[in-house]
TIFI-517599 format. One line per field, with one value per residue (C-alpha): residue number from 1; y, x, z. Coordinates in nm, 4 decimals. Each point is the difference from the previous one (the first is absolute). Layout:
REM TIFI-517599
n: [NUM;...]
y: [Y;...]
x: [X;...]
z: [Z;...]
***
This chain:
REM TIFI-517599
n: [1;2;3;4;5;6;7;8;9;10;11;12;13;14;15;16;17;18;19;20;21;22;23;24;25;26;27;28;29;30;31;32;33;34;35;36;37;38;39;40;41;42;43;44;45;46;47;48;49;50;51;52;53;54;55;56;57;58;59;60;61;62;63;64;65;66;67;68;69;70;71;72;73;74;75;76;77;78;79;80;81;82;83;84;85;86;87;88;89;90;91;92;93;94;95;96;97;98;99;100;101;102;103;104;105;106;107;108;109;110;111;112;113;114;115;116;117;118;119;120;121;122;123;124;125;126;127;128;129;130;131;132;133;134;135;136;137;138;139;140]
y: [0.0000;0.3363;0.2599;0.2622;0.3467;0.2717;0.2926;0.3003;0.2777;0.3531;0.3177;0.2364;0.3391;-0.0053;0.2038;0.3210;0.0159;0.1785;0.3630;0.1097;0.3346;0.2881;0.0658;0.3668;0.1321;0.1283;-0.3458;-0.1643;0.2232;-0.0685;-0.3779;0.0199;0.2094;-0.2175;-0.3223;0.1242;0.1021;-0.3459;-0.1625;0.2308;-0.0020;-0.3522;-0.2518;0.0709;-0.0250;-0.3157;-0.1947;0.1352;-0.1721;-0.0527;-0.2766;-0.3500;-0.2025;-0.2907;0.0631;-0.2222;0.2164;0.3171;0.2995;0.3400;0.2906;0.2810;0.0844;0.2440;0.1292;0.0813;0.0993;-0.1990;0.0995;-0.0239;-0.2003;0.0953;-0.2748;-0.0782;-0.1760;-0.1861;-0.0277;-0.3312;-0.0899;-0.3458;-0.0719;-0.3611;-0.0680;-0.1938;0.2990;0.1043;0.3670;0.1862;0.1693;-0.0188;0.2016;-0.1366;0.1872;-0.1015;0.2423;0.1902;0.2861;0.0348;0.3273;-0.0703;0.3529;0.2841;-0.0379;-0.3793;-0.2858;-0.3777;-0.1661;-0.3244;-0.2212;-0.2064;-0.3702;-0.2408;-0.0995;0.3549;0.0758;0.3147;-0.0736;0.2964;-0.0215;0.3569;0.1368;0.3657;0.1297;0.3395;0.0619;-0.0105;-0.3414;-0.1364;0.1191;-0.1449;-0.3318;0.0094;0.0849;-0.2477;-0.2854;-0.3283;-0.0304;0.2783;-0.1430;-0.0916]
x: [0.0000;0.1525;0.0485;-0.2721;0.0798;-0.0076;-0.2272;0.1922;0.0239;-0.0620;0.0671;-0.2952;-0.0506;-0.2158;-0.3153;0.0256;-0.1520;-0.3318;0.0394;-0.1995;-0.1756;0.1594;-0.1758;-0.0892;0.1652;-0.3308;-0.1590;0.3060;-0.0279;-0.3752;0.0503;0.2750;-0.2178;-0.3104;0.2008;0.1707;-0.3370;-0.1442;0.2954;-0.0166;-0.3771;-0.1012;0.2730;0.2436;-0.2668;-0.1387;0.3253;0.2676;-0.0599;0.2123;0.2607;-0.1387;0.1211;0.1068;0.3485;-0.0355;-0.2220;0.0680;-0.2234;-0.0615;0.1762;-0.0666;-0.1640;0.1502;-0.0474;0.2573;0.0191;0.2393;0.0110;-0.3601;-0.1322;-0.1296;0.0581;-0.1604;0.2596;-0.0126;0.2960;0.0043;0.1944;0.1539;0.0319;0.1158;0.3590;0.0437;-0.0993;0.2408;-0.0827;-0.1824;-0.2330;-0.0989;-0.2140;-0.2774;-0.1870;-0.3642;-0.1764;0.1062;-0.1663;0.1184;-0.0685;-0.2120;-0.0362;-0.2378;-0.1097;-0.0317;0.1963;0.0391;0.0015;0.1882;0.0727;0.3118;-0.0697;0.1823;0.2197;0.1357;-0.2089;-0.2110;-0.3623;-0.2008;-0.3610;-0.1208;0.0604;-0.0247;-0.1785;-0.0012;0.2181;-0.2895;-0.1135;0.3563;0.0550;-0.3380;0.1181;0.3135;-0.2135;-0.2854;0.1064;0.1046;0.2987;0.1733;-0.0260;0.3135]
z: [0.0000;-0.0974;0.2719;0.0347;-0.1203;0.2582;-0.0804;-0.1232;0.2578;-0.1105;0.1923;0.0112;0.1517;0.3106;-0.0098;0.2028;0.3450;0.0198;0.0972;0.3027;-0.0303;0.1916;0.3306;0.0599;0.3177;0.1409;-0.0400;0.1528;0.3078;0.0253;-0.0182;0.2647;0.2330;-0.0367;0.0276;0.3169;0.1433;-0.0749;0.1771;0.3028;0.0510;-0.1026;-0.0773;0.2849;0.2759;-0.1634;-0.0500;0.2374;0.3322;0.3135;-0.0318;0.0589;0.2959;-0.2248;-0.1449;-0.3040;-0.2200;-0.1955;0.0583;-0.1633;0.1709;-0.2494;-0.3322;-0.2520;-0.3534;-0.2663;-0.3659;-0.2182;-0.3674;-0.1273;0.2945;0.3433;0.2568;0.3339;0.2166;0.3298;0.2380;0.1865;0.3144;0.0336;0.3746;-0.0329;0.1088;-0.3273;-0.2166;-0.2735;0.0512;0.2796;-0.2530;-0.3647;-0.2393;-0.2188;-0.2703;0.0041;-0.2377;-0.3119;-0.1862;-0.3578;-0.1794;-0.3087;-0.1366;0.0699;0.3620;-0.0205;0.1545;-0.0041;0.3422;0.0639;0.2991;0.0704;-0.0312;0.2308;-0.2970;-0.0312;-0.3106;-0.0292;-0.0917;-0.1306;0.1142;-0.0589;-0.3487;-0.1008;0.3120;0.1684;0.3050;0.2479;-0.1254;0.0095;0.3576;0.1003;-0.1449;0.2161;0.3033;-0.0525;-0.2309;0.1613;-0.2368;0.1944;0.3508;0.1922]
***
């Protein structure tokens, strides 16, 4: 039986990454202010509790927000009290607003595999923040 021929490899130019629309500074400040208010008034009282008495489980110590490129992230800081912990704390992003143009956003949650899953497409800021506040995908 003759040996099989290998398929010929061809170099090709990769398609360019999609360009995110530029976020207006006024909208960026508004998103930051409303996101910080949501964290301070609703999420922090709901999820930041006193340390548990059992030392084997991680717990939320703080919630923060941060812009990174075209995305606005909601982040949780966890404490690791176990003596076997690699680090005393770690940060986990749990929600992401992606600017979609105009005054609209896409809202995604972080799946346990590390993949972002967008569940709200092209919604206004108020609806996206309500999703973070009320939707079960964003519980910790």
